[in-house]
N, C-alpha and C positions, 0 to 999 in steps of 0.2 A: 252289268247288262250291256250288251252290244247295241249300238245304234248305227244307222246308215243314213247318209244324206240323200233324201228322196225328193225328186222334183214333183211339183204340182202343176197340172194343166187345166185350164178353163176355170170359169167362175172367178170369185174375188181373189183367190190365191194364185192366179195364173202367173207363172214365171218364178215363183218362190221355191226355195229349196229348204226343207226343214229336216232336222235329225229325227228319225222315227225309230223307236225301239223295236228290236227284232225279237221274235218269239223263240221258243226252244228249238224250232226247226231251222232257224236262221233266216226266216222270211218276215217281212212286215205284215201287219194285220190286213185282211182282205178289204175292210172298209175303215176309213179314217173319218171321225166325226169331230168337227170344230165348232164349239158353241161360241156364238157372237152375241154379246150382251146388247139389249135394246137400249138406245139412248134415252128413251122416255120412261124407263123403269118397268117395261112390260116383260113378258117371258122371252128368254133368249132364242135367237134363231140358230138352228143347227145346220151347218154346211156339211154335206156328205160327199166324200171322195171314194172312188172305187179303185182298187189295185189292178193294174194291167201290166203286161210285159213292156219294158222300156222301148226296145226296138226289136223287129222280128229276128234278127240274126245274132242276138246276144247269148243264146243258149249254147250248151255243149253238144257233143255228138249224140248224147242220149236224149236230147230234146228238152232238158231241164233248163229253166230260166234262172239266171242268177241276179239280174238287175230288174228293178221294178220302178214304176212311176204311178202317180195317182191322177185319175181323171175325174172331173167334176160330174156329179150325178144330180142334176136339177130335180129329178123326180123323187129323190130321197132314197132311203134304204129299201132294198128289195125284201119282200117278205120271205122268211126262211121257213122251210118245212123240215121237220126231223126226218132223217133218212136212216131208219133202222134196218138191219138186214132182213127182218121179217115183215117189213112194211110192204104193202102192195103198191104197185105203180099207180099213177093217176088213172082214174076211170076214163076210158076212151070207148066210144061206140064201136062195137065189133060187128062185122058182117060175116055171114056164113059164106064159104067158098061157092056154093051153088045159088046164092042169093042174086036174083036178077035186078032187084031194085037199086042196088048200089051199095 
């Protein structure tokens, strides 16, 4: 398995570089979770980091990014919704073209 040294920004891991395993596409995972044990024996705290492009100009001419970094996500993991081809988009209020109320 290939790994890549990936920098971490923000939170307790700020400034550290860890080897992160790459997936079959050659990219690191979108989120990286680090369990931190509680010193008093309680449940572990989980630090969540989100993958972002390392710098804006590191891509190729096609716009694909080759280098990544992780940024701290203090709010935790984002809820994910399955995106099937037959799924309907989120329900948004629609107004008719001739609707004068807005």
